C-alpha positions in Angstrom: 49.1 -41.3 14.7 49.4 -38.0 12.7 46.3 -36.0 11.7 44.6 -36.8 8.4 41.8 -35.5 6.6 38.7 -37.2 5.7 39.4 -39.7 3.1 43.1 -39.7 3.4 45.2 -42.7 3.9 46.0 -43.1 7.6 49.5 -42.0 8.3 51.9 -44.9 9.0 55.3 -44.4 10.7 57.9 -46.1 8.3 61.5 -45.4 7.3 64.9 -45.6 8.7 66.9 -42.4 9.4 70.3 -42.0 11.0 71.1 -39.0 13.5 73.6 -38.1 16.2 72.5 -37.4 19.9 74.3 -34.3 21.1 76.2 -34.0 24.5 73.0 -32.7 26.1 71.0 -35.9 25.0 69.0 -34.3 22.3 68.4 -36.3 19.2 66.8 -34.9 15.8 63.3 -36.5 14.9 63.1 -36.5 11.2 60.4 -34.5 9.8 58.6 -37.3 8.2 58.1 -39.2 11.6 57.6 -35.6 13.5 54.4 -35.1 11.3 53.0 -38.3 11.9 53.7 -38.3 15.9 52.0 -34.9 16.1 52.9 -32.1 18.6 53.1 -34.3 21.6 54.3 -37.7 22.0 55.7 -40.4 24.7 59.0 -42.3 24.6 59.5 -45.2 27.0 61.6 -48.3 27.1 61.2 -50.6 24.2 61.8 -54.2 23.7 65.1 -55.7 22.1 67.2 -52.9 23.6 65.3 -49.9 21.9 63.0 -47.0 23.0 59.4 -46.8 21.8 57.9 -43.5 20.6 54.0 -43.3 20.5 51.7 -40.7 19.5 49.3 -39.7 21.9 46.5 -41.8 20.4 48.7 -45.0 20.4 49.9 -44.3 23.9 46.3 -44.1 25.0 45.5 -47.3 23.4 48.5 -48.8 24.9 47.5 -47.7 28.4 44.1 -48.8 28.1 45.4 -52.4 27.3 47.6 -52.2 30.3 44.9 -51.2 32.5 42.7 -54.2 31.4 45.4 -56.6 32.4 44.6 -57.9 36.2 47.1 -56.4 38.7 46.6 -59.9 40.5 49.4 -61.4 38.2 52.9 -60.4 38.6 53.6 -60.4 34.8 50.8 -57.8 34.4 52.4 -55.7 37.4 55.9 -56.1 35.8 55.0 -55.1 32.4 53.1 -52.0 33.6 55.9 -50.9 35.7 58.2 -51.5 32.9 56.5 -49.1 30.2 55.0 -46.5 32.8 58.1 -46.1 34.7 60.2 -45.4 31.7 57.8 -43.2 30.1 58.2 -39.5 29.5 56.1 -37.1 27.3 58.0 -34.9 25.1 57.7 -32.5 22.1 60.3 -31.3 19.6 62.1 -28.0 20.2 62.3 -25.4 17.3 65.1 -27.4 15.8 63.2 -30.6 15.7 65.1 -32.1 18.6 63.7 -34.2 21.3 65.5 -34.5 24.7 66.2 -38.4 25.6 66.3 -38.7 29.4 69.6 -40.1 30.7 67.9 -43.1 32.1 66.3 -44.1 28.5 69.8 -43.3 26.9 71.0 -45.8 29.3 68.3 -48.5 28.6 69.0 -48.3 24.8 72.9 -47.6 25.1 72.6 -44.3 23.2 75.7 -42.5 23.0 76.3 -40.9 19.8 74.9 -42.7 16.7 71.2 -43.2 16.7 68.8 -45.0 14.1 65.3 -44.0 14.1 62.9 -46.3 12.5 59.4 -46.3 11.9 57.4 -49.4 12.5 53.7 -48.7 11.8 52.1 -47.7 15.0 55.1 -46.6 16.6 58.7 -45.2 16.1 61.9 -47.0 17.7 65.2 -45.3 18.7 68.1 -47.5 18.5 71.7 -47.4 19.0 73.4 -47.6 15.6 75.4 -50.7 16.5 72.5 -52.2 18.2 70.5 -51.7 15.3 73.0 -53.3 12.7 73.5 -56.3 15.0 69.7 -56.9 15.2 69.4 -56.7 11.4 72.1 -59.2 11.1 70.5 -61.6 13.3 67.1 -61.2 12.1 68.2 -61.4 8.7 69.0 -65.0 8.9 65.5 -65.7 10.4 63.2 -63.5 8.5 62.0 -66.2 5.8 61.4 -68.7 8.5 59.6 -66.1 10.6 57.1 -64.8 7.6 56.6 -68.5 6.8 55.1 -69.1 10.5 53.2 -65.7 10.4 51.7 -66.8 7.1 50.6 -69.8 8.8 48.9 -67.7 11.5 47.1 -65.8 8.8 49.1 -62.9 8.1 
């Protein structure tokens, strides 16, 4: 993630930000997230109907993990295709905007209102309505999920 000096706490991607996508598919990236992501980062298809945004270091880590999977298994080939075919390198323009390619906008149903959230090692870009629906659904289950994760040692 973003650059930090010696002894500094690791920068975490966190927070929730609402921004609009313009007619050309450009989206303003919040300063806090831009600082953590660095100058160049990768956007790809995410899970749950959103886009994942990785800084260079986290993307390299993900690539390494995907390369370790055996290509003899269909599931490994499928997941590699899913993430790599949708991936694009990007950087912010002078106004702090990124261009979200049409295929990625389509994947995430991004039209006008977007929510950008920091989730630790990556950011996610959501359509505002999908994000609200997701939060309504997960809100009902979050206590049970936390209890299950505590049982697993979280």
